[in-house]
C-alpha positions in Angstrom: 102.5 190.3 157.6 102.3 193.6 159.5 98.8 194.9 159.9 97.9 198.5 159.1 97.2 200.7 162.2 94.8 203.6 162.7 95.8 206.3 165.3 93.5 206.6 168.3 92.5 210.2 168.9 92.5 209.8 172.8 95.7 207.8 173.4 97.6 208.7 170.3 98.5 205.1 169.8 97.8 203.1 166.7 95.3 200.3 167.0 96.0 197.3 164.8 93.5 196.6 162.0 92.6 193.0 161.3 94.2 191.6 158.1 90.7 190.7 156.9 89.9 194.4 156.7 93.0 195.2 154.6 92.4 195.9 150.9 92.6 192.8 148.8 94.1 193.1 145.3 91.7 191.1 142.9 93.0 189.7 139.7 92.0 191.6 136.6 88.8 190.4 135.0 89.1 188.1 132.0 89.0 189.9 128.7 85.5 190.2 127.2 84.7 187.9 124.3 82.7 190.7 122.6 85.7 191.9 120.6 86.6 188.5 119.3 82.9 187.8 118.5 82.6 191.0 116.5 85.9 190.2 114.7 84.6 186.8 113.7 81.3 188.1 112.5 83.0 190.8 110.4 85.3 188.1 108.8 82.2 185.9 108.3 80.3 188.7 106.5 83.3 189.6 104.3 83.9 185.9 103.4 80.2 185.4 102.4 80.3 188.5 100.2 83.3 187.0 98.5 81.5 183.7 98.0 78.5 185.5 96.5 80.9 187.5 94.1 82.8 184.3 93.1 79.7 182.2 92.4 77.9 185.0 90.6 81.0 185.6 88.4 81.4 181.9 87.7 77.7 181.8 86.7 77.8 184.8 84.4 81.0 183.6 82.7 79.6 180.1 82.2 76.4 181.3 80.7 78.3 183.7 78.4 80.7 181.1 77.1 79.0 180.4 73.8 81.2 180.5 70.7 80.4 179.8 67.1 83.1 178.6 64.6 83.0 177.4 61.0 83.7 173.6 61.3 83.9 170.8 58.8 81.0 168.4 59.6 81.3 164.8 58.3 78.9 164.4 55.3 78.7 168.1 54.6 80.9 169.3 51.6 81.6 172.8 53.0 82.3 174.1 56.5 79.2 175.0 58.5 78.8 177.2 61.6 78.8 175.1 64.8 78.3 176.5 68.2 79.8 175.3 71.5 77.4 176.0 74.3 77.3 175.0 78.0 73.8 173.6 77.4 75.3 170.8 75.3 77.0 169.3 78.4 75.1 167.8 81.3 78.1 168.5 83.5 78.1 172.2 82.7 74.3 172.4 83.2 74.7 170.8 86.6 77.4 173.4 87.4 75.2 176.2 86.3 72.4 175.0 88.6 74.8 174.6 91.5 76.1 178.1 90.9 72.6 179.5 90.9 71.8 177.8 94.2 75.1 178.8 95.7 74.8 182.4 94.7 71.3 182.6 96.2 72.4 180.9 99.4 75.5 183.2 99.6 73.3 186.3 99.3 70.8 185.1 101.9 73.5 183.9 104.4 75.3 187.3 104.0 72.1 189.1 105.0 71.7 186.8 108.0 75.4 187.2 109.0 74.9 191.0 108.9 71.9 190.7 111.1 73.9 188.7 113.6 76.5 191.4 113.6 73.9 194.0 114.6 71.7 191.9 116.9 73.0 188.9 118.9 69.7 187.4 120.3 69.7 184.3 118.2 73.4 184.0 117.3 73.9 180.4 118.6 70.8 178.9 116.9 71.3 180.6 113.5 75.0 179.9 113.5 74.4 176.1 113.8 72.0 176.1 110.8 74.4 178.3 108.8 77.3 176.0 109.5 75.4 173.0 108.4 74.2 174.7 105.2 77.7 175.8 104.5 78.9 172.2 104.6 76.1 171.0 102.3 76.7 173.9 99.9 80.4 173.1 99.9 79.7 169.5 98.9 77.3 170.4 96.1 79.5 173.1 94.6 82.8 171.1 94.9 81.2 168.1 93.3 79.7 170.1 90.4 83.0 171.9 89.9 85.0 168.6 89.8 82.5 167.0 87.4 82.5 170.0 85.0 86.3 170.2 85.2 86.8 166.6 84.3 84.3 166.9 81.5 86.1 170.0 80.1 89.5 168.3 80.2 88.7 164.8 78.9 85.5 165.3 77.0 82.8 162.6 76.8 82.4 160.3 73.9 78.9 159.3 74.9 77.5 162.7 74.1 79.9 163.4 71.2 82.0 165.9 73.1 85.7 165.6 72.4 88.6 167.9 73.1 87.6 171.1 71.3 89.9 173.8 72.8 92.0 173.8 69.7 88.9 175.2 67.8 86.8 176.9 70.5 89.6 178.7 72.3 87.4 181.5 73.6 84.8 179.0 74.9 87.5 177.1 76.7 88.9 180.2 78.3 85.4 181.1 79.6 84.9 177.6 81.0 88.4 177.7 82.7 87.6 181.1 84.2 84.2 179.9 85.5 85.7 176.7 87.0 88.5 178.7 88.7 86.0 181.1 90.2 83.8 178.2 91.3 86.7 176.5 92.9 87.6 179.6 94.8 84.1 179.8 96.1 84.3 176.2 97.3 87.5 177.1 99.1 85.8 180.0 100.8 82.9 177.8 101.9 85.5 175.3 103.4 87.1 178.2 105.2 83.7 179.3 106.6 83.0 175.7 107.9 86.4 175.5 109.6 86.2 179.0 111.2 82.7 178.2 112.4 83.9 174.9 114.0 86.8 176.7 115.7 84.7 179.5 117.0 82.4 177.1 118.8 85.4 175.6 120.6 86.6 179.0 121.8 85.6 179.6 125.5 
């Protein structure tokens, strides 16, 4: 490879320049992970807001699902008003408790995620705890949703709860809406757990 020469002012000849002194083209620096980090944190915040909205919606709809209808009761000559309430089912009560806990957790974790978006000092430590809690909350909410869904579809003869949607149609629509919203929140928590695991493997 020809070396680059510099002209000598006295002789007018060019003196060779060592190849070590020639400019070296360095490879471009690797792209910074800051942009990907900020992108992940923004998605995390948005997803947690959706989890909070879904669990709160499911909770409100479930609590407001009471319906009273005139029903013929065995041993009573005339129809009497009978109410269908979530409080009559242990499965629905368990779902309500799980939704309260999930809503509170979603709110707190959203605030933490926003703080991580603004300040990165304790990102690694807090992310580990949040991922673990996401997994625990996913298990609780998914189990409660599945239990309440099976109870709503099949009933439970032990507590005298049979299929009642032919009478309490509004109540059943509220229950179905609450279950769908709770199932959506469970899916979002699963998505959070997967994204957190993948982000830790990204160099």
